N, C-alpha and C positions, 0 to 999 in steps of 0.2 A: 514539607517545604511548600509554602504557598507561592502561587504565581504572582509576581509583582507586575504593576502596570507597565505595559510596553514590552514585557518579557515574553519571548516566544518559547513554546514548548519544543523540546528536542525530539528528533525523530531518529529511531534506530531500526536496523534490520537484523533478522535472524540469519544464521548460516543456511537454514532451509530456504528461506526466501531467496537468498543470493544464488543458491544452486538451481532452484526452480526457474528463476529469471534467466540465468545463463542458458538453461536448456531451451526455454521459449525463444530467446534471441538467436540461439544457434539455429534452431529450426526455421525461424523467420528469415534469417540471413541467407539461407540456401534457396529461398524463393525470390527475395527482392531486398537488396541491401538498403535502398532509399526508404522503403516502407519500414524496414527495421529501425532505422535511425529515427523516423518520424514517430514510430510507436514508443521508443525509449524516451524521446524528448517529451511527448505528451504524458507518459507515465511519470517522469520526473516532476512535471508540473503539478500533476495530481497529488503526488506525495508531498511536495513542498508546501502545497496549499491545504493539506489535510486538516489542519487546525481550524481554518476558517469555514470549512465545509463539513466538519464533523457531524453536526446535527442532521444533515440531509441524508447521511448514509444509514442504511437499515442494519438492525441488529442481526448478527450472524445466526443462521438457523442451526448451525453445528455446535454452538456453545450456549450454555445457560448463564450468560453474563452480559449485562446491558453495556459494558465497556468494550466488548468485542464486536466489531462491525465489519461489513463487507462493502467492497466497491466493485461494481460491474464495469469493466473497461475493455472495449474492443475484443470481446470473446474471452475475457479473462476474469477471474474473480480474485480480488486482493482482500485478504483478511488482515485486520490490524486490531491492536489493543491500545486503549488509552489508559495509561498508568498515571492515575491522578496523584498518587503518593510521590512520584518522582518527576512530575510535570513533563511527561514524555509520551510519545507514541511508539509502538513497536510494531513493525510490519512483520507479521507472522509467516505469511506465505502467499504465493500467487500460483493459481492453476489455470490452465487453458481449459475452457469448456469444450466438451466433445459433442 
């Protein structure tokens, strides 16, 4: 399926990402709810704009695949996959750096 002019790629998340994000947000919310909301808002903006910034992100060190990249964001690492066959991005996981 080829991408048509003006057509955006779809973005999906895995259950693992959803669980990891919930854990991070729960931990942050115990410290500061305003900062948690700001963190989530900025994270959403990064994910929504992933298509336009794709080339700027580095290949993941954990996978031998040029289509799996990492985003460093506020002490977290977000790993995602560009699925060219289905014109989509899949957010694989998010981990807090320790």
